[in-house]
VOMI-159869 format. One record per residue (C-alpha): x, y, z; residue number from 1. Coordinates in Angstrom, 2 decimals, m for minus. Layout:
BEGIN
@east->X north->Y up->Z num->NUM
...
END
This chain:
BEGIN
@east->m181.13 north->m103.46 up->40.53 num->1
@east->m184.62 north->m104.78 up->41.20 num->2
@east->m186.58 north->m102.88 up->43.75 num->3
@east->m188.72 north->m105.95 up->44.23 num->4
@east->m185.86 north->m107.24 up->46.41 num->5
@east->m187.29 north->m104.92 up->49.01 num->6
@east->m190.34 north->m107.08 up->49.29 num->7
@east->m188.34 north->m110.09 up->50.57 num->8
@east->m189.29 north->m109.21 up->54.06 num->9
@east->m192.01 north->m106.71 up->54.99 num->10
@east->m192.70 north->m107.70 up->58.57 num->11
@east->m193.58 north->m106.43 up->61.99 num->12
@east->m196.72 north->m104.28 up->61.96 num->13
@east->m197.22 north->m103.68 up->65.66 num->14
@east->m198.03 north->m100.56 up->67.67 num->15
@east->m195.13 north->m99.50 up->69.85 num->16
@east->m195.76 north->m95.85 up->70.63 num->17
@east->m198.79 north->m94.00 up->71.90 num->18
@east->m200.02 north->m90.93 up->70.08 num->19
@east->m203.11 north->m88.93 up->69.10 num->20
@east->m206.51 north->m90.44 up->68.52 num->21
@east->m206.79 north->m92.77 up->65.48 num->22
@east->m204.76 north->m95.75 up->64.44 num->23
@east->m201.64 north->m96.37 up->66.48 num->24
@east->m198.10 north->m95.84 up->65.24 num->25
@east->m196.36 north->m98.89 up->63.88 num->26
@east->m193.11 north->m100.16 up->62.48 num->27
@east->m192.37 north->m101.90 up->59.18 num->28
@east->m189.13 north->m103.87 up->58.76 num->29
@east->m187.63 north->m104.29 up->55.27 num->30
@east->m185.01 north->m106.95 up->55.90 num->31
@east->m183.25 north->m106.71 up->52.60 num->32
@east->m183.15 north->m104.13 up->49.76 num->33
@east->m180.73 north->m104.22 up->46.85 num->34
@east->m178.72 north->m101.13 up->46.10 num->35
@east->m176.44 north->m100.71 up->43.14 num->36
@east->m172.77 north->m100.62 up->44.06 num->37
@east->m173.51 north->m101.21 up->47.79 num->38
@east->m174.10 north->m104.03 up->50.21 num->39
@east->m177.78 north->m104.94 up->50.52 num->40
@east->m179.50 north->m102.42 up->52.75 num->41
@east->m182.03 north->m102.81 up->55.54 num->42
@east->m184.81 north->m100.44 up->56.67 num->43
@east->m186.90 north->m99.81 up->59.76 num->44
@east->m189.80 north->m97.53 up->58.94 num->45
@east->m191.94 north->m95.76 up->61.48 num->46
@east->m195.49 north->m94.81 up->60.46 num->47
@east->m196.92 north->m92.15 up->62.75 num->48
@east->m200.18 north->m92.41 up->64.67 num->49
@east->m203.14 north->m91.95 up->62.28 num->50
@east->m201.42 north->m93.17 up->59.23 num->51
@east->m203.71 north->m96.21 up->58.89 num->52
@east->m206.90 north->m94.37 up->59.66 num->53
@east->m206.52 north->m91.43 up->57.34 num->54
@east->m205.81 north->m90.59 up->53.69 num->55
@east->m203.40 north->m87.70 up->54.46 num->56
@east->m199.86 north->m87.59 up->53.00 num->57
@east->m196.86 north->m87.26 up->55.23 num->58
@east->m193.45 north->m85.61 up->54.98 num->59
@east->m190.57 north->m88.01 up->55.28 num->60
@east->m187.47 north->m88.00 up->57.46 num->61
@east->m184.62 north->m90.25 up->56.41 num->62
@east->m182.21 north->m91.22 up->59.19 num->63
@east->m178.90 north->m93.13 up->59.11 num->64
@east->m177.89 north->m95.87 up->61.54 num->65
@east->m181.48 north->m97.07 up->61.62 num->66
@east->m180.68 north->m100.00 up->63.95 num->67
@east->m179.90 north->m97.41 up->66.70 num->68
@east->m183.07 north->m95.38 up->66.36 num->69
@east->m185.90 north->m97.28 up->67.98 num->70
@east->m185.31 north->m100.65 up->69.65 num->71
@east->m182.45 north->m101.16 up->72.15 num->72
@east->m182.52 north->m104.91 up->71.35 num->73
@east->m181.46 north->m104.18 up->67.77 num->74
@east->m178.95 north->m101.49 up->68.64 num->75
@east->m175.14 north->m101.71 up->68.78 num->76
@east->m174.87 north->m100.50 up->72.41 num->77
@east->m178.28 north->m101.30 up->73.95 num->78
@east->m179.31 north->m97.61 up->73.74 num->79
@east->m181.24 north->m95.68 up->71.10 num->80
@east->m182.20 north->m92.24 up->69.84 num->81
@east->m185.85 north->m92.96 up->70.57 num->82
@east->m186.68 north->m91.15 up->67.37 num->83
@east->m190.33 north->m92.19 up->67.50 num->84
@east->m190.77 north->m90.77 up->70.94 num->85
@east->m188.94 north->m87.57 up->69.96 num->86
@east->m191.32 north->m87.21 up->66.98 num->87
@east->m194.37 north->m87.65 up->69.20 num->88
@east->m192.97 north->m85.08 up->71.64 num->89
@east->m192.34 north->m82.58 up->68.88 num->90
@east->m195.81 north->m83.19 up->67.52 num->91
@east->m197.40 north->m82.72 up->70.96 num->92
@east->m195.38 north->m79.86 up->72.27 num->93
@east->m194.36 north->m77.90 up->69.18 num->94
@east->m197.06 north->m78.66 up->66.69 num->95
@east->m194.70 north->m80.43 up->64.23 num->96
@east->m196.50 north->m82.22 up->61.43 num->97
@east->m196.27 north->m86.01 up->61.83 num->98
@east->m193.48 north->m87.45 up->59.73 num->99
@east->m192.76 north->m90.94 up->58.38 num->100
@east->m189.31 north->m91.91 up->59.63 num->101
@east->m187.22 north->m94.15 up->57.34 num->102
@east->m184.34 north->m95.58 up->59.28 num->103
@east->m181.54 north->m96.97 up->57.09 num->104
@east->m179.38 north->m99.46 up->58.95 num->105
@east->m175.60 north->m99.08 up->58.74 num->106
@east->m173.89 north->m101.85 up->56.76 num->107
@east->m171.44 north->m103.07 up->59.40 num->108
@east->m167.87 north->m102.80 up->58.42 num->109
@east->m168.76 north->m100.85 up->55.35 num->110
@east->m170.28 north->m97.99 up->57.39 num->111
@east->m167.25 north->m95.65 up->57.09 num->112
@east->m166.78 north->m95.86 up->53.36 num->113
@east->m170.58 north->m95.55 up->52.79 num->114
@east->m171.00 north->m92.51 up->55.02 num->115
@east->m167.81 north->m90.64 up->54.03 num->116
@east->m168.67 north->m87.71 up->51.74 num->117
@east->m167.00 north->m88.82 up->48.54 num->118
@east->m166.40 north->m85.41 up->47.08 num->119
@east->m164.59 north->m84.36 up->50.25 num->120
@east->m162.40 north->m87.52 up->50.14 num->121
@east->m161.49 north->m86.88 up->46.46 num->122
@east->m160.55 north->m83.25 up->47.23 num->123
@east->m158.49 north->m84.14 up->50.38 num->124
@east->m154.72 north->m84.05 up->50.28 num->125
@east->m151.84 north->m84.44 up->52.70 num->126
@east->m152.44 north->m85.44 up->56.27 num->127
@east->m156.35 north->m85.45 up->55.99 num->128
@east->m156.28 north->m87.79 up->52.98 num->129
@east->m153.79 north->m90.07 up->54.67 num->130
@east->m155.96 north->m90.28 up->57.81 num->131
@east->m158.97 north->m91.09 up->55.68 num->132
@east->m157.03 north->m93.73 up->53.78 num->133
@east->m155.96 north->m95.30 up->57.08 num->134
@east->m159.63 north->m95.72 up->58.00 num->135
@east->m161.23 north->m96.86 up->54.73 num->136
@east->m161.34 north->m100.44 up->53.70 num->137
@east->m161.91 north->m100.53 up->50.00 num->138
@east->m163.03 north->m97.73 up->47.67 num->139
@east->m165.37 north->m94.95 up->49.04 num->140
@east->m169.01 north->m95.51 up->48.10 num->141
@east->m170.58 north->m92.35 up->49.47 num->142
@east->m171.60 north->m91.27 up->45.99 num->143
@east->m173.28 north->m94.57 up->45.26 num->144
@east->m175.04 north->m94.43 up->48.63 num->145
@east->m176.34 north->m90.91 up->47.93 num->146
@east->m177.50 north->m91.86 up->44.48 num->147
@east->m179.49 north->m94.71 up->46.04 num->148
@east->m180.87 north->m92.53 up->48.84 num->149
@east->m182.06 north->m89.72 up->46.53 num->150
@east->m183.11 north->m92.05 up->43.70 num->151
@east->m184.33 north->m95.65 up->44.10 num->152
@east->m184.90 north->m95.54 up->47.86 num->153
@east->m186.81 north->m92.34 up->47.77 num->154
@east->m188.88 north->m93.47 up->44.72 num->155
@east->m189.67 north->m96.80 up->46.53 num->156
@east->m190.80 north->m95.02 up->49.70 num->157
@east->m192.94 north->m92.54 up->47.70 num->158
@east->m194.51 north->m95.42 up->45.71 num->159
@east->m195.32 north->m97.54 up->48.72 num->160
@east->m196.37 north->m94.96 up->51.29 num->161
@east->m198.56 north->m91.83 up->51.25 num->162
@east->m195.81 north->m89.25 up->51.22 num->163
@east->m195.39 north->m85.63 up->50.44 num->164
@east->m192.76 north->m85.72 up->47.77 num->165
@east->m191.45 north->m82.15 up->47.55 num->166
@east->m188.05 north->m80.90 up->48.63 num->167
@east->m189.37 north->m79.08 up->51.67 num->168
@east->m191.20 north->m82.24 up->52.89 num->169
@east->m187.99 north->m84.37 up->52.59 num->170
@east->m185.45 north->m84.31 up->55.48 num->171
@east->m182.33 north->m86.26 up->56.26 num->172
@east->m180.49 north->m86.64 up->59.58 num->173
@east->m177.81 north->m88.53 up->61.30 num->174
@east->m174.94 north->m88.44 up->63.81 num->175
@east->m171.14 north->m88.75 up->63.65 num->176
@east->m170.28 north->m90.14 up->60.15 num->177
@east->m174.09 north->m90.11 up->59.55 num->178
@east->m173.98 north->m86.39 up->60.29 num->179
@east->m171.33 north->m85.91 up->57.58 num->180
@east->m173.51 north->m87.96 up->55.16 num->181
@east->m176.54 north->m85.84 up->55.98 num->182
@east->m174.71 north->m82.61 up->55.15 num->183
@east->m173.28 north->m84.28 up->52.07 num->184
@east->m176.73 north->m85.26 up->50.84 num->185
@east->m178.19 north->m81.86 up->51.65 num->186
@east->m175.49 north->m79.97 up->49.74 num->187
@east->m175.08 north->m82.32 up->46.80 num->188
@east->m178.78 north->m82.82 up->46.17 num->189
@east->m180.50 north->m79.53 up->47.12 num->190
@east->m183.26 north->m80.47 up->44.72 num->191
@east->m184.22 north->m83.43 up->46.97 num->192
@east->m183.48 north->m82.47 up->50.62 num->193
@east->m184.89 north->m79.26 up->52.12 num->194
@east->m183.82 north->m80.02 up->55.74 num->195
@east->m180.73 north->m81.70 up->57.28 num->196
@east->m179.81 north->m82.61 up->60.81 num->197
@east->m176.04 north->m82.96 up->61.14 num->198
@east->m175.69 north->m84.09 up->64.73 num->199
@east->m172.26 north->m84.53 up->66.43 num->200
@east->m170.91 north->m84.54 up->62.88 num->201
@east->m167.46 north->m86.23 up->62.77 num->202
@east->m165.67 north->m83.31 up->61.16 num->203
@east->m162.21 north->m84.92 up->61.56 num->204
@east->m163.52 north->m87.48 up->58.97 num->205
@east->m161.07 north->m90.03 up->60.39 num->206
@east->m159.28 north->m90.85 up->63.60 num->207
@east->m158.85 north->m87.43 up->65.24 num->208
@east->m155.62 north->m88.60 up->66.89 num->209
@east->m154.11 north->m88.99 up->63.40 num->210
@east->m155.63 north->m85.87 up->61.95 num->211
@east->m154.61 north->m83.85 up->64.97 num->212
@east->m156.54 north->m81.20 up->66.79 num->213
@east->m157.73 north->m78.27 up->64.67 num->214
@east->m155.84 north->m79.47 up->61.64 num->215
@east->m155.45 north->m76.42 up->59.38 num->216
@east->m155.50 north->m78.33 up->56.17 num->217
@east->m158.73 north->m80.02 up->57.13 num->218
@east->m160.36 north->m76.84 up->58.35 num->219
@east->m159.41 north->m75.22 up->55.00 num->220
@east->m160.83 north->m78.23 up->53.16 num->221
@east->m164.17 north->m78.08 up->54.94 num->222
@east->m164.38 north->m74.31 up->54.43 num->223
@east->m163.76 north->m74.66 up->50.71 num->224
@east->m166.09 north->m77.67 up->50.40 num->225
@east->m169.02 north->m75.81 up->52.04 num->226
@east->m168.22 north->m72.48 up->50.19 num->227
@east->m168.49 north->m74.27 up->46.83 num->228
@east->m171.82 north->m75.94 up->47.63 num->229
@east->m173.91 north->m73.84 up->50.01 num->230
@east->m175.41 north->m71.36 up->47.58 num->231
@east->m178.56 north->m69.48 up->48.63 num->232
@east->m180.72 north->m71.04 up->51.35 num->233
@east->m183.81 north->m70.87 up->49.16 num->234
@east->m185.99 north->m71.91 up->52.16 num->235
@east->m183.69 north->m74.79 up->53.23 num->236
@east->m182.44 north->m75.22 up->56.77 num->237
@east->m179.71 north->m77.15 up->58.61 num->238
@east->m179.27 north->m78.14 up->62.21 num->239
@east->m175.70 north->m78.71 up->63.47 num->240
@east->m174.49 north->m79.45 up->66.98 num->241
@east->m171.94 north->m81.19 up->69.17 num->242
@east->m171.19 north->m81.93 up->72.83 num->243
@east->m167.96 north->m81.31 up->74.69 num->244
@east->m167.05 north->m84.80 up->75.96 num->245
@east->m165.48 north->m87.91 up->74.45 num->246
@east->m165.27 north->m87.78 up->70.66 num->247
@east->m167.26 north->m84.58 up->70.50 num->248
@east->m164.46 north->m82.71 up->72.31 num->249
@east->m162.54 north->m82.67 up->69.01 num->250
@east->m165.23 north->m80.96 up->66.96 num->251
@east->m165.38 north->m77.33 up->68.06 num->252
@east->m162.59 north->m75.85 up->65.90 num->253
@east->m164.09 north->m77.41 up->62.76 num->254
@east->m167.68 north->m76.47 up->63.66 num->255
@east->m166.73 north->m72.85 up->64.32 num->256
@east->m165.05 north->m72.56 up->60.91 num->257
@east->m168.10 north->m74.12 up->59.22 num->258
@east->m170.44 north->m71.81 up->61.11 num->259
@east->m168.42 north->m68.84 up->59.89 num->260
@east->m168.69 north->m70.08 up->56.32 num->261
@east->m172.49 north->m70.37 up->56.61 num->262
@east->m172.64 north->m66.72 up->57.80 num->263
@east->m170.31 north->m65.55 up->55.11 num->264
@east->m172.49 north->m67.27 up->52.54 num->265
@east->m175.59 north->m65.39 up->53.61 num->266
@east->m177.22 north->m68.05 up->55.71 num->267
@east->m178.87 north->m66.48 up->58.73 num->268
@east->m178.40 north->m68.20 up->62.10 num->269
@east->m181.67 north->m69.12 up->63.68 num->270
@east->m183.52 north->m68.94 up->60.41 num->271
@east->m181.55 north->m70.95 up->57.90 num->272
@east->m179.17 north->m72.77 up->60.25 num->273
@east->m178.53 north->m73.46 up->63.87 num->274
@east->m175.35 north->m74.58 up->65.53 num->275
@east->m175.55 north->m75.58 up->69.15 num->276
@east->m173.07 north->m76.78 up->71.81 num->277
@east->m174.20 north->m79.09 up->74.60 num->278
@east->m171.78 north->m78.72 up->77.47 num->279
@east->m170.81 north->m82.10 up->78.93 num->280
@east->m172.67 north->m84.14 up->76.32 num->281
@east->m170.81 north->m87.18 up->75.02 num->282
@east->m170.72 north->m88.74 up->71.60 num->283
@east->m173.43 north->m91.40 up->72.17 num->284
@east->m177.11 north->m92.27 up->71.61 num->285
@east->m178.44 north->m91.18 up->74.99 num->286
@east->m177.02 north->m87.69 up->74.46 num->287
@east->m178.62 north->m87.51 up->71.04 num->288
@east->m181.94 north->m88.78 up->72.28 num->289
@east->m181.97 north->m86.14 up->74.95 num->290
@east->m181.79 north->m83.29 up->72.40 num->291
@east->m183.70 north->m84.88 up->69.50 num->292
@east->m187.08 north->m83.34 up->70.36 num->293
@east->m185.39 north->m79.92 up->70.26 num->294
@east->m183.79 north->m80.76 up->66.95 num->295
@east->m187.13 north->m81.89 up->65.41 num->296
@east->m189.01 north->m78.90 up->66.86 num->297
@east->m186.78 north->m76.45 up->64.91 num->298
@east->m185.63 north->m78.48 up->61.91 num->299
@east->m189.12 north->m79.78 up->60.88 num->300
@east->m191.21 north->m76.75 up->61.64 num->301
@east->m193.20 north->m75.15 up->58.91 num->302
@east->m191.58 north->m71.93 up->57.62 num->303
END
């Protein structure tokens, strides 16, 4: 893989969000970046206000489904997380340090097999494995995606932008299957990611109508999967949440079992992890945008 492929298209350097005094925030688009074992990837990078008028280094937040983060015209459903505005609000209202946001676009029809935690898939049996197999088209590539995220992509970002490179300055977040991938990255690479936002995580990991509600095999699989990987917090923190409407209505039994595993593993709620329920919230970008400032305010706060 040649990282120079990333330089095929560095475009769009316009201010889109207001912020503190100094240079305005701006976006950078990387139209095509090669990634070993994966389809070519695309990035949208948000540089916070002041980036161009200072020499400071910034923590980095990596977010999945980058096309749905900032610009409705580029989104799947004409609605976005408004991640840039959420970051500005967390900076203004909660004193959160400005972060560079690296949005990684989802690769279309390959999204499911790229975001599915590969170690979970390989450990799954029975009905949960059958449900995953019914969804996936081709072999899972979650491991290759994580290797690229934690390796070549992170090294490229650190080489091209003024970043803080330590674990505690490196966060990852996403929703639905992106929530699963964020937890997967956090647990499989604790040396890289100190914070994870697992928002409306799709714990059924497949079509919930096939898996069934509160599938005991799948609950046991998630419990075992987390138990084997959580370890000591060592200063790390995780945000998890879900709503109660549409697809999120399936998540409570799984989330409750996972919360119990966190507690049993010595993770303290409110300090090392949070798990929130948003009554009436649906599985969609407007709901995630509404709570994203709260997510950032806790997840990205200095400890």
